[in-house]
C-alpha positions in Angstrom: -25.8 14.9 24.5 -24.0 16.6 21.6 -26.0 18.8 19.3 -27.2 17.3 16.1 -26.1 19.1 13.0 -27.4 16.9 10.1 -25.7 14.6 7.7 -22.0 14.0 8.2 -20.9 11.8 5.3 -19.6 14.1 2.6 -18.4 16.8 4.9 -15.0 17.7 6.2 -15.5 16.8 9.9 -12.3 17.6 11.8 -10.2 14.5 12.4 -10.5 13.0 15.8 -7.0 11.6 15.6 -5.2 14.9 15.3 -5.5 16.3 18.9 -3.3 13.6 20.4 -0.9 13.7 17.6 -0.4 17.4 17.7 -0.1 17.4 21.5 2.6 14.7 21.5 0.3 12.3 23.3 0.3 9.6 20.7 1.4 6.1 21.9 4.1 4.8 19.6 5.6 1.3 20.1 9.0 2.8 21.1 7.3 4.8 23.8 6.3 1.6 25.6 8.2 1.0 28.8 7.6 -2.2 30.9 9.1 -3.4 34.2 12.4 -5.3 33.7 12.3 -4.7 29.9 15.5 -5.4 28.0 16.6 -4.0 24.6 17.6 -5.9 21.5 20.2 -5.0 18.9 20.7 -7.0 15.7 24.1 -7.5 14.0 23.7 -7.3 10.3 25.9 -8.5 7.5 28.0 -5.9 5.7 28.2 -8.2 2.7 25.6 -9.1 0.1 26.6 -12.7 -0.3 28.9 -14.8 2.0 29.4 -18.0 3.9 29.5 -17.5 7.7 32.7 -19.4 8.5 32.8 -18.6 12.2 30.9 -16.5 14.6 31.7 -15.8 18.3 29.4 -13.8 20.5 31.5 -14.2 23.7 33.0 -10.8 23.4 29.5 -9.2 23.5 28.6 -11.3 26.6 31.5 -9.7 28.4 30.2 -6.2 27.9 28.5 -4.1 30.6 24.7 -4.5 30.7 24.5 -7.4 28.3 22.2 -10.2 29.3 22.3 -12.5 26.3 23.8 -12.9 22.8 22.7 -15.4 20.3 23.6 -16.6 16.8 21.2 -18.1 14.3 22.4 -21.6 15.3 21.5 -20.8 19.0 18.0 -19.8 18.0 17.3 -22.4 15.3 14.7 -24.3 17.4 12.6 -21.1 18.0 11.1 -21.0 14.4 11.6 -24.3 12.6 9.8 -23.1 9.4 11.2 -19.6 9.2 9.1 -16.7 8.0 6.6 -17.8 5.3 5.4 -16.1 2.1 1.7 -15.8 1.8 1.4 -15.6 -2.0 2.0 -18.8 -4.0 1.6 -17.3 -7.5 2.4 -20.6 -9.2 2.5 -24.2 -8.1 6.2 -24.5 -9.0 7.3 -21.2 -7.4 10.7 -21.4 -5.7 10.7 -20.2 -2.0 13.9 -20.2 -0.1 13.9 -20.7 3.7 13.9 -17.3 5.4 15.3 -17.5 8.9 15.0 -14.5 11.2 18.7 -14.9 12.0 20.8 -16.4 9.3 22.6 -19.7 9.6 25.6 -20.6 7.5 25.1 -18.0 4.8 24.0 -14.4 4.3 22.2 -13.3 1.1 21.9 -9.6 1.3 23.5 -6.6 3.0 21.5 -6.3 6.3 20.8 -10.0 6.7 20.8 -10.6 10.5 23.6 -12.8 11.8 23.4 -12.4 15.6 21.5 -10.6 18.3 22.4 -8.9 21.6 20.0 -8.4 24.6 21.0 -5.7 27.1 19.6 -3.5 29.8 19.9 -0.4 27.6 19.5 0.1 23.8 22.9 1.9 23.6 24.6 -0.9 25.5 23.1 -3.5 23.2 24.3 -1.7 20.1 27.8 -1.1 21.5 28.1 -4.8 22.2 27.6 -5.7 18.6 31.1 -4.4 17.8 32.5 -7.2 20.1 30.9 -10.0 18.0 33.5 -11.7 15.9 32.3 -13.0 12.5 34.5 -14.5 9.7 32.9 -14.4 6.3 33.9 -16.1 3.1 32.7 -13.8 0.4 30.6 -15.3 -2.4 29.9 -13.6 -5.8 26.7 -11.7 -5.6 24.2 -11.0 -8.4 22.5 -7.6 -8.2 21.0 -7.1 -11.7 17.6 -8.7 -12.3 18.3 -9.5 -16.0 21.9 -10.6 -15.4 20.6 -13.0 -12.7 18.8 -15.1 -15.4 21.8 -15.4 -17.6 23.7 -18.7 -17.9 26.5 -18.9 -15.4 25.2 -16.1 -13.2 25.9 -16.6 -9.5 23.1 -18.3 -7.6 21.5 -16.5 -4.7 20.3 -19.8 -3.2 22.4 -22.7 -4.5 20.0 -25.3 -3.2 17.3 -23.9 -5.6 19.5 -24.4 -8.6 18.1 -21.2 -10.3 17.5 -17.5 -9.7 14.1 -17.8 -11.3 11.4 -17.7 -8.7 8.5 -18.2 -11.0 7.1 -17.2 -14.4 3.4 -16.2 -14.5 1.6 -15.7 -17.9 -1.7 -14.1 -18.9 -3.2 -13.8 -22.3 -6.5 -12.7 -23.9 -7.5 -12.4 -27.5 -5.2 -13.2 -30.5 -2.1 -11.2 -29.9 -0.3 -12.3 -33.0 -3.3 -11.2 -35.2 -3.4 -7.8 -33.4 0.3 -7.1 -34.1 0.0 -8.5 -37.6 -2.7 -6.0 -38.5 -0.9 -3.0 -36.9 0.4 0.0 -38.9 2.5 1.1 -36.0 4.2 -0.7 -33.0 5.5 1.4 -30.2 7.9 -0.3 -27.8 9.7 0.8 -24.6 11.9 -0.5 -21.8 11.0 1.2 -18.5 12.7 0.9 -15.2 10.9 0.8 -11.9 13.7 1.7 -9.5 13.8 0.4 -6.0 12.2 2.7 -3.4 12.6 2.7 0.4 9.3 3.3 2.2 10.8 5.5 4.9 7.8 6.1 7.3 8.5 8.9 9.8 8.2 6.2 12.6 10.7 3.4 12.1 9.6 -0.1 12.8 9.6 -1.2 16.5 8.5 -4.3 18.4 7.8 -4.9 22.1 7.2 -8.5 23.2 6.2 -9.7 26.6 4.7 -12.7 28.3 1.1 -12.5 29.2 0.8 -14.0 32.7 -3.0 -13.7 32.8 -3.6 -15.8 29.7 -0.4 -17.9 29.7 0.6 -16.5 26.3 2.3 -13.5 24.7 1.6 -9.9 23.8 3.3 -8.3 20.8 3.2 -4.6 20.3 4.4 -3.7 16.9 4.3 -0.8 14.5 2.5 -2.5 11.7 -0.3 -2.1 9.2 -1.4 -5.7 9.6 -1.7 -6.8 13.3 -4.0 -9.7 12.3 -1.5 -11.0 9.7 1.3 -10.7 12.3 -0.7 -12.8 14.7 -1.5 -15.5 12.1 2.1 -15.7 10.8 4.0 -15.4 14.0 1.8 -17.8 15.8 2.5 -20.4 13.1 6.2 -19.7 12.7 7.0 -19.7 16.5 4.7 -22.5 17.4 2.4 -20.5 19.6 -1.4 -21.3 19.7 -3.2 -18.4 18.0 -5.4 -18.0 21.0 -2.3 -17.4 23.1 -0.9 -14.5 21.1 -2.3 -11.0 21.3 -0.9 -8.4 18.7 -1.4 -4.7 19.3 -0.7 -2.0 16.7 -0.7 1.2 18.8 -0.4 4.6 17.0 1.5 3.9 13.8 3.5 6.7 12.2 3.0 5.8 8.5 3.5 2.6 6.6 3.4 3.1 2.8 3.5 -0.6 2.4 6.7 -1.0 4.3 4.7 -2.1 7.4 2.4 -4.4 5.3 4.6 -7.3 6.3 5.5 -9.8 9.0 9.2 -9.3 9.8 12.0 -11.3 11.2 12.3 -8.9 14.2 8.7 -9.7 15.3 9.5 -13.4 15.4 12.8 -12.7 17.0 11.2 -10.5 19.8 8.7 -13.2 20.7 11.4 -15.9 20.7 13.6 -13.8 23.0 10.9 -13.0 25.5 9.9 -16.6 25.6 13.5 -17.7 26.2 14.6 -15.0 28.6 11.3 -14.5 30.4 11.1 -10.7 30.5 9.8 -8.1 28.0 12.1 -7.1 25.2 12.1 -4.2 22.8 13.7 -3.7 19.4 13.5 -0.4 17.5 15.2 0.0 14.1 17.4 2.9 13.3 17.2 4.6 9.9 20.1 2.6 8.5 18.4 -0.7 9.4 15.2 0.7 7.8 17.1 1.1 4.6 18.8 -2.3 4.7 16.3 -4.7 6.3 12.8 -3.3 5.8 11.4 -4.2 2.5 12.0 -2.1 -0.6 9.3 -1.2 -3.1 9.1 -1.5 -6.9 12.2 -3.1 -8.5 11.1 -4.0 -12.0 12.3 -4.0 -15.6 9.3 -3.6 -18.0 9.2 -4.3 -21.7 6.0 -3.0 -23.3 4.8 -3.0 -26.9 1.6 -1.4 -28.2 0.2 -2.2 -31.6 -2.1 0.4 -33.3 -3.6 1.5 -36.6 -2.5 4.7 -38.2 -5.5 6.5 -36.9 -4.4 5.8 -33.3 -6.8 2.9 -32.5 -5.0 0.4 -30.3 -5.2 -3.2 -31.3 -3.1 -5.0 -28.7 -0.5 -4.8 -25.9 2.4 -7.1 -24.9 4.1 -6.8 -21.5 7.2 -8.7 -20.3 8.4 -8.0 -16.8 11.4 -9.0 -14.8 10.5 -8.5 -11.1 13.2 -8.3 -8.5 12.3 -10.4 -5.5 15.5 -9.6 -3.6 17.1 -12.4 -1.5 13.9 -13.7 0.2 10.2 -13.8 -0.3 8.4 -11.6 2.3 4.7 -11.7 2.9 3.5 -10.7 -0.6 6.7 -10.3 -2.6 5.9 -12.5 -5.6 2.4 -11.3 -6.0 3.0 -7.6 -6.4 3.7 -7.8 -10.2 0.9 -10.4 -10.6 -1.6 -7.9 -9.0 -0.4 -5.3 -11.5 -1.0 -7.5 -14.5 -4.7 -6.7 -14.6 -4.2 -3.0 -14.9 -1.5 -2.6 -17.7 -4.4 -1.9 -20.2 -5.3 1.1 -18.1 -8.4 3.0 -19.1 -8.2 1.8 -22.7 -10.1 -0.8 -24.8 -8.5 -3.2 -27.3 -8.9 -6.8 -28.2 -5.6 -8.6 -27.4 -3.3 -8.6 -24.5 -0.4 -10.8 -23.4 1.5 -10.5 -20.1 4.4 -12.5 -18.7 6.2 -11.8 -15.4 9.4 -13.6 -14.2 10.2 -13.2 -10.6 14.0 -13.2 -10.0 16.1 -13.6 -6.9 19.0 -11.2 -6.4 21.4 -10.5 -3.5 19.5 -7.4 -2.4 17.0 -6.5 0.3 13.6 -8.2 -0.4 11.0 -6.2 -2.2 7.3 -6.1 -1.3 4.4 -3.8 -1.3 4.9 -0.1 -1.7 2.1 2.5 -2.0 0.2 1.5 -5.2 1.9 -1.9 -5.4 1.7 -3.4 -8.8 -0.9 -0.9 -10.0 1.6 2.0 -9.9 4.1 0.1 -12.0 1.4 -0.9 -14.5 0.0 2.7 -14.9 3.5 4.0 -15.4 4.3 1.5 -18.2 0.9 2.0 -19.8 1.1 5.8 -19.8 4.7 5.8 -21.0 3.6 3.6 -23.8 0.7 5.9 -24.7 3.2 8.8 -25.1 5.6 6.6 -27.1 2.7 5.6 -29.4 1.6 9.3 -29.8 5.2 10.1 -30.9 5.3 7.3 -33.4 1.9 8.4 -34.9 2.7 12.2 -34.7 -0.5 12.7 -32.7 -1.2 14.7 -29.6 -0.9 12.5 -26.5 -4.3 13.5 -25.2 -5.9 12.7 -28.6 -4.5 9.2 -28.6 -5.8 8.6 -25.1 -9.3 10.0 -25.8 -9.6 7.8 -28.9 -9.1 4.6 -26.9 -10.9 5.2 -23.6 -13.5 2.7 -22.5 -16.9 4.3 -23.0 -18.9 5.3 -19.8 -20.4 2.4 -17.9 -22.3 1.9 -14.6 -22.3 -1.8 -14.5 -19.1 -4.0 -14.6 -17.3 -4.3 -18.0 -14.4 -6.6 -18.8 -11.1 -4.9 -19.5 -8.5 -6.4 -22.0 -6.8 -8.3 -19.2 -10.1 -10.2 -18.5 -11.0 -8.6 -15.1 -14.2 -6.5 -14.5 -14.0 -2.8 -13.8 -16.9 -1.8 -11.6 -17.9 1.6 -13.0 -16.3 4.5 -14.9 -16.7 7.6 -16.9 -13.1 8.1 -18.0 -13.7 10.7 -20.7 -15.5 13.1 -18.4 -12.7 12.8 -15.9 -10.0 13.3 -18.4 -11.6 16.3 -20.1 -12.2 17.9 -16.8 -8.5 17.6 -16.0 -7.5 19.0 -19.4 -9.8 22.0 -18.9 -8.5 22.6 -15.4 -4.9 22.5 -16.7 -5.7 24.8 -19.6 -4.3 22.2 -22.0 -4.7 24.3 -25.2 -3.0 27.3 -23.7 -0.2 25.2 -22.3 0.5 23.8 -25.8 0.6 27.3 -27.2 3.0 28.5 -24.5 5.1 25.4 -25.2 5.2 26.3 -28.9 6.3 29.8 -28.2 9.2 28.7 -26.0 10.3 26.2 -28.6 10.3 28.7 -31.4 12.2 31.2 -29.2 14.8 28.7 -28.2 14.2 29.3 -24.6 16.7 27.3 -22.5 13.8 26.5 -20.0 11.4 24.3 -22.0 7.8 23.5 -21.0 6.5 20.0 -20.8 3.0 18.6 -20.4 2.5 15.1 -19.2 -0.7 13.0 -18.7 -1.1 10.1 -16.2 -4.3 8.3 -16.7 -4.9 5.3 -14.4 -7.3 2.9 -12.7 -6.4 0.6 -9.9 -7.7 -2.5 -8.2 -8.6 -1.0 -4.9 -10.7 -2.6 -2.2 -8.3 -5.5 -2.2 -10.6 -8.2 -0.8 -12.7 -10.8 -2.6 -11.8 -14.1 -1.0 -12.5 -16.1 -4.1 -10.3 -13.9 -6.2 -7.5 -14.0 -3.6 -7.6 -17.8 -3.6 -7.7 -17.9 -7.5 -4.4 -16.0 -7.7 -2.7 -18.0 -4.9 -3.0 -15.4 -2.1 -3.3 -17.1 1.2 -5.9 -15.8 3.7 -9.4 -14.5 3.3 -10.2 -11.0 2.0 -13.3 -10.1 3.9 -13.4 -7.4 6.6 -15.2 -7.4 9.9 -17.0 -4.8 12.1 -19.0 -4.7 15.3 -21.3 -1.9 16.2 -22.9 -1.7 19.6 -25.0 0.9 21.2 -24.4 1.4 24.9 -27.2 2.0 27.4 -26.4 5.7 27.2 -27.0 5.7 23.5 -23.4 6.2 22.7 -21.8 3.9 20.1 -18.7 1.7 20.1 -17.3 0.5 16.8 -14.8 -2.4 16.5 -13.1 -2.4 13.1 -10.8 -5.0 11.7 -8.9 -2.4 9.6 -5.9 -0.9 11.3 -5.0 2.7 10.4 -1.6 4.3 10.2 -2.7 7.8 9.4 -5.8 7.4 7.2 -8.3 8.8 9.7 -10.5 5.8 10.2 -11.8 6.9 13.6 -13.1 10.1 12.0 -14.6 8.6 8.8 -16.1 5.6 10.6 -17.7 7.9 13.1 -19.3 9.9 10.3 -20.7 6.7 8.7 -22.2 5.6 12.1 -23.5 9.1 12.8 -25.6 9.2 9.6 -26.7 5.5 9.9 -27.9 5.7 13.5 -28.7 9.4 13.9 -26.1 10.3 16.5 -23.3 12.8 16.7 -19.8 11.7 15.6 -18.5 12.7 19.0 -20.7 10.0 20.5 -18.9 7.3 18.5 -15.8 5.6 19.7 -13.8 3.5 17.2 -11.5 0.7 18.4 -8.9 -1.0 16.2 -5.5 -2.5 16.0 -5.7 -4.9 18.9 -6.5 -8.5 18.2 -7.9 -8.9 21.8 -10.4 -6.1 21.1 -10.9 -6.7 17.4 -10.2 -10.4 17.0 -11.5 -10.5 13.4 -9.9 -8.4 10.7 -7.8 -8.4 7.5 -6.2 -5.0 8.1 -5.2 -2.0 6.0 -3.6 -2.0 2.6 -4.6 -2.0 -1.1 -7.0 1.0 -0.8 -9.4 -1.4 1.0 -10.2 0.3 4.3 -13.3 2.2 3.3 -14.7 0.0 0.6 -14.4 -3.1 2.6 -13.9 -2.1 6.3 -16.1 1.0 6.2 -18.8 -0.8 4.3 -18.7 -3.5 7.0 -19.3 -0.8 9.6 -22.2 0.5 7.5 -23.8 -2.9 7.2 -23.4 -3.6 10.9 -25.2 -0.3 11.5 -28.1 -1.4 9.3 -28.5 -4.5 11.5 -28.5 -2.4 14.6 -31.0 0.1 13.2 -33.2 -2.8 12.0 -33.4 -4.2 15.5 -33.9 -0.8 17.0 -36.8 -0.3 14.6 -38.5 -3.5 15.8 -38.1 -2.3 19.4 -39.4 1.2 18.6 -42.4 -0.2 16.8 -43.2 -2.3 19.9 -42.8 0.7 22.2 -44.9 2.9 19.9 -47.5 0.2 19.5 -47.3 0.5 15.8 -46.6 -1.8 12.8 -42.9 -2.1 12.1 -43.5 -1.2 8.4 -45.0 2.2 9.5 -42.1 3.2 11.7 -39.4 5.5 10.2 -35.9 6.4 11.5 -34.9 10.0 10.7 -32.4 12.2 12.4 -32.0 9.7 15.3 -35.8 9.7 16.0 -38.3 6.9 15.4 -41.8 7.9 14.6 -44.9 6.6 12.8 -44.9 7.6 9.1 -46.8 10.8 8.5 -46.6 11.9 12.2 -43.7 13.4 14.2 -45.3 12.5 17.5 -45.1 10.4 19.5 -41.4 9.7 18.8 -38.5 7.9 20.4 -34.9 8.8 20.1 -32.5 6.0 19.2 -30.9 6.6 22.6 -34.2 5.9 24.3 -34.5 2.7 22.3 -30.9 1.7 23.2 -31.8 2.2 26.9 -34.9 0.0 26.5 -32.8 -2.7 24.7 -30.4 -2.7 27.6 -33.1 -2.7 30.3 -34.9 -5.6 28.5 -38.1 -5.1 30.5 -40.3 -4.3 27.5 -39.0 -6.0 24.4 -40.9 -7.9 21.7 -41.5 -11.5 22.6 -38.4 -13.7 22.1 -36.0 -10.8 21.3 -32.5 -10.8 22.8 -31.5 -7.7 24.8 -29.0 -5.2 23.6 -28.3 -3.4 20.4 -25.1 -5.1 19.0 -24.4 -6.4 15.5 -21.4 -8.0 13.7 -20.9 -8.0 10.0 -18.3 -9.8 7.8 -18.2 -8.1 4.4 -16.7 -10.0 1.5 -17.4 -7.9 -1.7 -17.9 -9.6 -5.0 -15.1 -7.6 -6.7 -12.4 -5.1 -6.3 -13.3 -1.4 -6.6 -11.7 0.5 -9.4 -11.0 4.2 -8.6 -9.5 6.1 -11.5 -8.3 9.5 -12.5 -6.3 11.8 -14.8 -3.3 13.6 -13.5 -1.6 16.3 -15.6 1.9 17.6 -14.7 3.4 20.7 -16.2 7.2 20.9 -15.9 9.8 23.4 -16.7 13.1 21.8 -17.6 16.3 23.8 -17.7 18.2 22.4 -20.7 21.5 23.9 -19.5 21.4 22.3 -16.0 18.9 19.5 -16.2 16.9 20.9 -13.3 13.1 20.1 -13.3 10.5 22.2 -11.6 6.7 21.8 -11.5 4.8 25.0 -11.9 1.4 23.3 -12.2 -0.1 20.0 -11.1 -3.7 19.0 -11.8 -5.4 15.9 -10.5 -9.0 14.8 -11.1 -9.8 11.6 -9.3 -12.9 9.5 -9.0 -13.2 7.4 -5.8 -17.0 7.3 -5.8 -18.9 9.1 -3.0 -16.6 10.8 -0.5 -17.1 10.4 3.2 -14.7 13.2 4.3 -13.3 15.5 1.6 -10.5 16.7 3.8 -9.3 13.2 4.4 -9.4 12.5 0.7 -7.5 15.7 -0.1 -4.8 14.7 2.5 -4.5 11.2 1.0 -4.1 12.7 -2.5 -1.5 15.3 -1.3 0.6 12.5 0.2 0.2 10.1 -2.6 1.1 12.6 -5.3 4.1 13.7 -3.3 5.3 10.1 -3.3 4.7 9.7 -7.0 6.6 12.9 -7.7 9.3 11.6 -5.4 9.7 8.4 -7.4 9.7 10.4 -10.7 12.3 13.0 -9.6 14.2 12.1 -6.4 14.1 8.7 -4.8 16.1 5.6 -5.6 17.7 2.8 -3.6 21.1 2.3 -5.2 23.6 -0.6 -4.9 27.1 -1.1 -6.3 28.3 -4.2 -8.1 29.2 -5.9 -4.8 25.6 -5.5 -3.5 26.5 -2.7 -1.0 23.6 -0.3 -0.5 25.0 3.1 -1.5 21.9 4.9 -0.3 22.1 3.5 3.2 21.1 6.8 4.9 19.0 9.9 4.3 22.2 11.7 3.3 22.2 9.6 0.1 18.5 8.9 -0.3 16.5 12.1 -1.1 13.0 12.3 0.3 11.5 15.6 -1.0 10.2 18.2 1.4 7.7 20.9 1.0 10.0 23.1 -1.2 10.1 20.2 -3.8 6.4 19.5 -3.9 4.2 21.9 -6.0 0.8 23.3 -5.1 -1.9 21.0 -6.5 -5.2 21.7 -8.2 -7.5 18.9 -7.1 -11.0 18.1 -8.4 -13.1 15.0 -8.8 -15.9 13.2 -10.6 -18.2 10.8 -8.8 -19.0 7.4 -10.3 -20.4 5.1 -7.6 -19.0 1.6 -7.4 -21.4 -1.3 -8.2 -19.6 -3.6 -5.8 -20.9 -2.2 -2.4 -24.0 -0.5 -1.1 -22.2 2.7 -0.3 -20.8 3.0 -3.8 -17.4 4.0 -2.4 -14.0 3.1 -3.9 -10.6 4.0 -2.5 -8.1 6.9 -2.6 -5.1 6.1 -0.5 -2.9 5.0 -3.4 -4.3 6.9 -6.3 -2.0 9.9 -6.1 1.1 7.8 -6.2 -0.2 5.9 -9.2 -1.1 8.8 -11.4 1.8 11.1 -10.5 5.0 9.3 -11.7 3.9 8.8 -15.3 2.5 12.3 -15.5 5.8 13.8 -14.3 8.1 11.7 -16.5 5.9 12.1 -19.6 6.1 15.9 -19.0 9.9 15.9 -18.7 10.3 13.9 -21.9 7.7 16.1 -23.6 9.7 19.2 -22.7 12.9 17.7 -24.1 11.4 16.1 -27.3 12.5 18.9 -29.6 16.1 18.0 -28.6 15.5 14.4 -29.6 15.1 13.0 -26.1 12.5 10.2 -26.1 13.3 8.5 -22.9 14.5 9.3 -19.3 14.5 6.8 -16.5 13.3 7.6 -13.0 14.4 9.4 -11.0 14.8 12.2 -13.5 17.5 13.9 -11.5 19.3 17.0 -12.9 22.3 14.8 -13.8 20.2 12.1 -15.5 18.3 14.7 -17.5 21.4 16.6 -18.4 23.0 13.4 -19.6 20.0 12.6 -21.7 20.2 16.0 -23.4 23.9 15.6 -24.1 23.3 12.1 -25.5 20.5 13.3 -27.8 22.6 16.2 -29.1 25.6 13.9 -29.8 23.2 11.4 -31.5 
């Protein structure tokens, strides 16, 4: 048995997952090779909007190694209802039919029009060139505001409009708040489209399951249980005849929080042809046909008194849906509606979002979905307000923070934050950054006319993590439950197996869940095996997204452990011939209170539970427990990020000499895992602020269709980070944990852009859109000088 070393939760136990990853022994979907397996290639439209006048696949069928080739018409009967959207945000929401392979019309560049199945991947892709397609071009619409204008081209003519929905929210008397204001700050902010770009592209392997007369789908996804539910329904397969497996998954960032056309296509092809098939996207397909993130135009107004006290906020959004509704597309902006007020308190708030169809790749979740967009707009507005008032940006924020609270409080949007001490967190970040000294250095550079100006930007935020409560999900039109499930079982040896419904793609669940179990049951983490990502092994689960894994899935594991230890305590009391109330579990040993001997290890109790020869009367053998945890509310992690930039006013180049982040995610299970999540999230937030943007021309052609034209920053572009934390336990779960996976990306982008604008403010620059590339910054400087 492994040596006991004490408490594990709160310590940086080395990650169990890393050995296989570093040794190249991980099992990716594209590594899977099955007997007689064929390969699938998808022909995609080069046009954003067109009628398919004629399509002929006979040329592909004549190519070497090609087994089959199909059009959308050929496969129409395989999925009568298409790919559904799971979020009905309003009763009158428009939802176009989304077929895995288009029939009659294409609606974005990358829309599938035909498929080829061949003995080798290269042969399948070569055969695509032999498919003859005649298109009749239609006028596309690519601008989200232009799409709502009278006479704009319609993405889906049968819908009669490009408006998908309009969703309002209002609290307090907004007219009174603005009527009493001394100052109103307003801004128009752009959330550019982003491409998730995980290091492992999407891939699917589908096969028939002869043992169970069904199908097995291996797919690189964050949501195997969602895939099972949706694909079973779309393809007419009984849900007990479909097994979905997410093997090792090389990143997701929201791009794999979806059910995709290719998953339905793979199942349909293996059903039709009778042998396993594999599809793996290339990077160009990833850019065109996997979902994009963000894609919003934000109008924000903040009303305040002359002393800086905020009275109210108005938000009007135009959210780009793209051409179709993917799993969660319309709900992303709605989810963000609750966090536009940020960490601040005021009496009136109005929000309205209009979802809009365009002839572009569909949008959906991207790290920090909805919450990142909200924090960006809120924090940009805070800086705009500070400029209007002539106040320091930190002073305005501190004046309006919600006071410390340990029990839920209602924010201006009408939702309840679970716990928070925002001022302590913010002041800690200001101290770590050396805020006063930075302002003094900034003053010196300005007075000296230094061509490299210093900027300081603040990004305060909170987010609705722990995405889960089933009642809340239903209330906002999100289909499907929000609970999470776990099974904990002790084997006769005393080792522990954990079945979790969450499905990791880099977060370190196997390590963190082992730490929780080790502390709860008094075993070593190495004696804990965590199973996930296979609906045959973990049939119950709602998967991984929305910073929910620990605060919903991890808590489910903890509560299942409690049930196991409660039963073990009853058995131990019976074996020790003591009253159950007098028996204690400490360090994996049961003993009578006040005495260390006699004692029983939990492993001995597990063996007795299995042998079943000496159990309390009427007790079932074994030490196994299930738990379905459905928390009463989200968790609300929060933080303050401070970015220091140096902006070369002659070239527009931005560098980041200092970055400080103070985050509060409640009690931490593994500090190293948290640090890694923050590093990655902050890198993505900086990337949005300075580097990444999916761009299209007026014809709807994706002009950032490869990594040659879409810059993902590497280590040279990402600064060293000063990380610290405060700890405010959540009131929504017994562990007090919150979430951290998205926090970095939420706090970073406003901190960076506010810093860039702060550096340039003496030149008259008050606005720069993301990404703040050298060209864009230089143009802003020139425009301000001319102005």
